[in-house]
N, C-alpha and C positions, 0 to 999 in steps of 0.2 A: 504493500500500500504506500502511496506517495505521502511524504511527510506533510503534516498540516491539513490532511483531508479526512481524518478519522474523528468523528464526534461522539464515539462511544463513551459512556461514563467510566470513570475510574475512581478508585477508593484508596485512601491512605489509612493504614492501621499501625498500631504500635502500643506498647504499654504507656500508661500515663507518665508524664515527665520524661519522655524519650526523644523529644524533638519533633513530634508530629505537627505542632503548631508552627514551628519555624519552617518546616518543609511546606506546609500549607501556604504560608506567606510568600515564600519563594516562588511557588507555582502560580500564585495569584498575580505575580508581576508579569507572567507570560501573557502575550497579546491574545492568546486563544483560550486560556484556561481560567476558570473561576470556581473557587471552592468556598461556599458559604460557611457560616459558623456551624459548629457541630449540630447535627439535626436531632439525633437521639430517638426520634419517633419511630424509626423503621423496626426496631425490635418489637415494640408493642403491636405495630401493624402486622408483622409476620405472625405474631402469637394469636391474633384475633381474626384475621381476614385471609381468605384463600388466595393463593398465587397461581393456581392451575386453571382458572377460568375467569371470564369477565365478572367484575363486581356489579351487583345489582345497584339500582339507585339508593336503596336504604343502606347497603354496605358501603357505597361510595360516600354517603353522608357520615357514616361511622369513621371512615378514613379521614375525612376533613376534621371531624371532632378530635381524633387522636393527634393530628398534627397541631391543631390550634391549642389544645390543652397541654401540650408538652411545654415544660418550663423554658426550654431553649428557644421556643418559637419567638419570644419577645426580642431575641437578638437578630431575627430576620427582618427583612424590609417589607414583608407582605402584611396585609390586614386580614383579620378573620373573614371579612366579607369577600375579599378577593379570592381567598382559597375556596370558600363555599361556592361561589359563583362559577369558578373554573371547573371544579370537580363535578358540580351538578351538570354543567354543560357537556362534559365528556362522558358521563355515565349513561348506559353501562359500558365499562371499559376494563381491560386487564389491569392488574395492579401495576405492572411495569409502565404502562401508559400514563397512569395517574402520577406515579412517582416522578417520571421523566418530566411531565408537564409542570409539576410543582417546582422542581429545581430550575427548570428553564424560566419560569416566572420570576423566581428569586434572583437569578443572575441577569435578567433582561437589562437592567440598568447598566451593566458593565459593557454591553455590546459584544460579549464574547460568545462563541458558539458551543463550547464544550464545558460541561460541568463535572466536578468531582465532589467527593464527600470525605471529610476527615472526622470520624467519630470513633475513638478508641474502643468504646463499649461494643462496637459491631464485631469484635472478635468472637463474641458469643453467638453470632448468626452469620458468620462470613460465608458459609456454604449456601445459605438461602440468598444472600446478597449476590453472589456470583451466578447463582442459578436464575435469578430474576432478570439479569441482563447478560445473556450469552455474548461472549466476546469482550465483556468488560474486563478491566485489569485492576490489580491490586498491588500497591507499593507498601511494604512493611519497613519501618525504620526501627532498628534495634540499638539501644544504648547499653553500655556496660551496666549490668544489673546493680552493682554496688553504688554507682552514681545515681541510678534511678531510686534506689532505696533511700539514700540520703535526702534526695529531693522530696520523695513521698513523705518522709518523716517530718520534714519542715512544714508541710501543708496538712498533715494529719490524714492522708489518704491510704487506703488498702492495708490497714492493720497496724497495731501498735508495736510489733516486734520484727526483728530482722527475719525470722522464720516466716512470718506472715507475708512480708513483702518479697522475700525470695521465692516463695511458692507462687505468688501472683506473677512475678516477672518470668519465672521459668515456664509457667503455663502459656504466657504470651509468646515466648520463643517457640514452644511446641506447636502452638497454633500456626505461626508463620512457616515453620518447617513442614507441617502437615499440608498447608496450602501449596507450598512449593512442590511437594510430591504429587498432589492431586491435579494442580492446574498446569504445571510445567512452566518453562521459561517464557513462553509466549504471553502468558497471562499473569505471571507472578514475578515480582522483583523484591529482593531483600537488600536494603542498604544499611550501613551502620552510621549512627550519629557522629561518631568520631571522624569518619571519612567526610561527612557533610561539613564538619567544622574545619578540618585541616586541609581537605582537598575539595573545596566547595565547588569550583567550576567543573572539575572532572566528574564529580558525583552527580551534579545536575545534568551534565551532558549525557551520562548513562541513563538518568531518569527520563530525559527527553527522548533519547533513543528508544527506550522501552515503550514510551507512549506514542511513538512515531510522530514526534514533534521536532521542530527545529529549535535548537538551543538559542536562548536570547540572553545576552549579558545583563539586561535589565533585571533579571532575576536576582543578581547579586546585590541589588540595592533595596531589597525587601524591607530593611529596617527603617527606610526613610518615611514610609507612610504606615508602618506597622500598627500604630495606635488606632488608625481608622478601621482596621479589620479585626480588632479584638473586642471582647465583651467583658464586663465586670461580673458576669454570672458566677464564676468560680473564685472571685476575689482578684486581688492584684498579684497574679502569679507569673506574669510574663514580662517583667521589667527588663530582662536581658535582651529581649527581641527588638529593642529600639537602638541597638548598636550592632556592628558586624560581629560575627562569631570569632572567637580567639582561642588560642591553645589552652588558656587557663580554664576553659569551659569543660575540658575533658579530664578524666582520671582525678577528679577532686577527692575521691574516696581515699586516695593514698595519703592525703593530708588530714582529712576530716573524719575518717572512720577508724575507731579504735580497733586494735588487732583482734580483740576477742569478738567484735561484731563482724569483722571480715571473715573470721573462721566460721562463725555461726551462719552467715549468709552462704558461704561457699559449701558448707556441709549439706545444704539443701539444694543449691543450684549449680554445683560444680560442673555437672555434666553439660548443662545449658551454656555456661560460660565457655567451656572448651569447644562446644559445637560452633560458637560464634567467634572463636579464635581470641578470646580474652585470656590474659594471664591468670594463673591460679597459684595460691600459696600451698595448698595441700597436694600431696602426690596423687596421681590418677589411680583410682582403684584398679586392681587387676581384673582383666576381662576373663570370665569363665572360659575354659578351654573350648567348650562346644560353640562359642561365638567367635572364636579366633579364625581368621582366614587371611590369606595373602592377597593383596590387591593385584588385579590382573592388568590394570592400566593406571596411568597417573590420575590421581583424584583431585577434584576441585571442591572446596566447601560448597554445600548445597545452597548456601545463602548468596554465593558470589554471582554477579552478573555474568552471562555467558561470554561476553567479550573480554572479561578480565581474566588474568592469570595470577596464581599465587606468587608472591614475591619470595625469593629464596632468602633464608635467614643467614 
C-alpha cells in the first residue's frame, strides 16, 4: 500500500506511566493522524452490545448512552446531542460503523483523515478491538517495569506494593507479546520507551513505517502544544511532556528504588524484564531440561520491529 493512503484505525497500548501519552502527542503532530483523549467507553460497549450484527435503534441508543456517561467523555469536543443525533441517524448499523463515525466526528476539527485511540485499559479487550476493525494495527510501548512502578507509586495507581505493580506490569508485557504472536508483524508493533526517548527520530520512523505513513519531523516538536491535548481528569501527571525527552527520563529506578524493592519487583517480573531485554540483578532461573533446545537460526526478540536487528554486545 502506498504511504499516506491507509485510513484504517490504529491503537496505542501500554501499561500506565509507560509513555503512551507522549507517543500519542507525537503522533498527533503528524498531518494525517489524530488521537483523541482516552475514550474508555469501548470496554463497556463490548460487554453490553453485540459486535457480530447490526445494532438495532434501541441498542444504538444504548451505545450513545454508554459513550456520553463515560467520565472521559467530558475531555472530548462533542456534545451529548451531537452523539445522539449521529448515532440515531446511522442506526441500524454495525458496531464498527458507529465507533468509526464517533471518532471521525471527534477528530473532524483537526482536518485529518485517520484516527487512532490511546487507552491503556483496552489491554483487557485488545482481541475484541482488533476483531472489530480487521486490518487495524496496534502499537505497544513498553517501559522498564521498575521505572513504571516508581511512577505508579507516586500517583497511587495499581496497588500499594512492588509485588502488586510488578504483577500489573508483567501482565501488560504478556498481553503485548500475546498480540505479537496472534497478529504478526503486519498488525502488531512493540517499541520501548527508552528507545523513544534516546532514539526518538529512529523510533518514530519505525512507527510511521509500520503505519504506512511518511515520517514528519514535526512530530519531534510535540511538547510545544502538549498542554492543548491533555486533560486534568487524572490530575496533573504529565508535567514532563511540555519539554523534549532527555536521558534523565530513563533508568530512574537505579537512583530512586531501594535495593530491597528492586529485588522484590524482579522476583515477580524477572522473566518479563528479560523478555524485553532489560537488565536484571538476580540470576536467571535454570530452565527445566524438557524446555531446553538449541536455536536453529539467529533469533530476534519478539518485540523488535522486523527491520531492526539486535545490536551485538
